[in-house]
N, C-alpha and C positions, 0 to 999 in steps of 0.2 A: 710474371714477367712476360711482356709481349714477345712474340716470335722474332727472331733476328734473321734478317735476310741478307744475301750477298749485295754488295754495292754495285758490282758490274761483272760482266763476262770478260775474261782476260786473254785466254789463249786456247789453241787446239794443238794436239800432238798426233802425228801420223806415223804409223809403222809402214816401212817401204822396203822393197828390194831394188828400187831404182833411185838410190840415194842422191847421186850427183845430178841426175836428171830432175829429180824433185827440187833440189836446192836451186838449180838454174831456173826452173819454172816459177817458183815463188819469188825469186829475185826479179824476174822479168814481169810477171803479172802484178805483183804487189809493190814493185820497186823496193823490195825488202833488202836489208843488209844482213849478212851473216854476223851475228854478235859473238858466237863461239862455235867452233867445229872441231871434232875429233873423228876418228874412224867410225864411231858408233852413233854419235849425236851431232845434230846441228840445231842451233837456236837462231831464228831470224826475227827481225822486227822491221816495221815500216813507219814507226813513230817513236816516241820517247820511252815506251814500255820496253823492259829488258828483253822480252820475247813475246811475240804474238803467235808464232808458228814454231813448233819443234818437230824434228824428223828423227826417227829411230831407224838406223840401217840394219834391217833384219838379216842381210847377207853377212854382216859382221857378227851379229848375235847368234845366228844359226847358219854358219857357213857350209855345213854338210847337208843341209836340206836340199833335196833334188826338186821338190815342188813346193808350192806355197799353199798350205791348207787354208780353207775358208776361215777368215777371221784373223789370219796372221798379218795381213796388210790391211790398211784402212785406218779409221779413227781409233786412236789409243784411248784418249780421254779428252774431256772438255774441262775448263777451269773457271771457277768463279771466285772473286776476291771479296774479302771483308775489309772494312775501313780500319779496324783495330784488332790486335791480338785478343783483347777482351771479348770482342764480338765473336771471333772464331772459336775461342775456347768455351764461352757460354753457350754458343750454338751446339758445340760438341756435347756439353752437359745436357741440354734439352733433348737432343736426338738420342743420347744414351738412355735417358729416362723412358723413351719410346721403343727401346730395343734396337735402335739403328746405330751401328758402330762402324768406324772406319776399318778398312783392312790393312792400312799402312799409314803411319804418321812419320813424316820426315821433314827435317829442316834442310832445305836446299841451299841455304846461304842467302839467296835473293828472296826466298819466301819460306814461311813456315806453313806446311801443307798437311792436309788430311785427305786420304783417298777413300772414296766410298763406291760401292757398286749398287745399282738399282736392281729391282727384282729380275730384270732380263739380263743382268750382268754388265750393263753399260757403266763405264767407269767415269767418275767425275772427281775433280780435285777441288776442295774448298781450301782456300789459302788466305794469307795476309802477307803483304810485302814486308820484308825484314829490313829493307833499306829505306832511308828517309826520303831519298829523291831518285828519279830515274838516272841521273848522272852517277850517283853512288852505286846503284845496281849495275849499271853498265861497266863501271870501273871494277867492281868485284868480278863480273863475268870475264873481264880482260886480265884478271890476276892469275898468278901461278897457283894460288890456293884453289881457285875454281878449276883450272886446268888439271890439277892433281886429283880432284874429286868433284866432277860436275853433277853428281847425283845428290850427295849430301849424307846426313846422318839421321838415324831414327831417334825418336823421342817418345816419352811416355805421356800421353795426353792427360791421364788422370793426375799425374804428378804436377804437370803444368797448371791444370785447372785448380788443384789444391793450393799451389803457390799463389795463383792469382787471387783466389778467394781468401787467402791468408794475408793479403795486402801487398804482394809484390806487384808493381806496375806491369801491365802487359807489355809495355815497351821494353822492359828489362828482359822479358822472356824471349824477345826476338834477337837479342845480342848473342853473338858467338864469343865465348870467353875461353880462357886457357883451359878450363876444366870441361869445356864442351867437346865431346869426342869428334875427331876429324877423320877417322878411318872410314874407308868406303863400306857401305852397307851391303847386305845380301838382298836378293830378291829382284823384283821387276825393275825395269828401267822406266823412270818417269821424269817429267820436267816440271 
């Protein structure tokens, strides 16, 4: 099977201790609109993508920190999208065969994502859109469900890949159903 490549670059996430200042700057410089904001996270876009820029408010995440150690602020991760869930999951299988595994697999609601770290520890998100259209993604980000859990829920990529290879359409694996867990997950904040 030929190597599967991402279709396009989609967003960048920054960790900051100047949350409101950063939001205002990206609104001004990119003419961006805040798609969703809470005390910890802000998602902004300047086009029909659900978010192109995300900001993590480190003052809310680590309120007791008196200084900002190197690496606490700055780029959190970059994201690349695949055209289909099939491509994302088959790429996972190909990378796993080479000993490259994601450190976190999460369904964000708007995307099904896998997070990897390169040898230097730079983080990247490989994802596929879970919504059929930008309007559907934006509506989900405006929903009470997203406000209640803007991070998402973890999933088992091996189980998803097995289901795909057993004949379940990849589009079915993108759907949130009644049995899909909706409780917030542990761990790092990602977008």
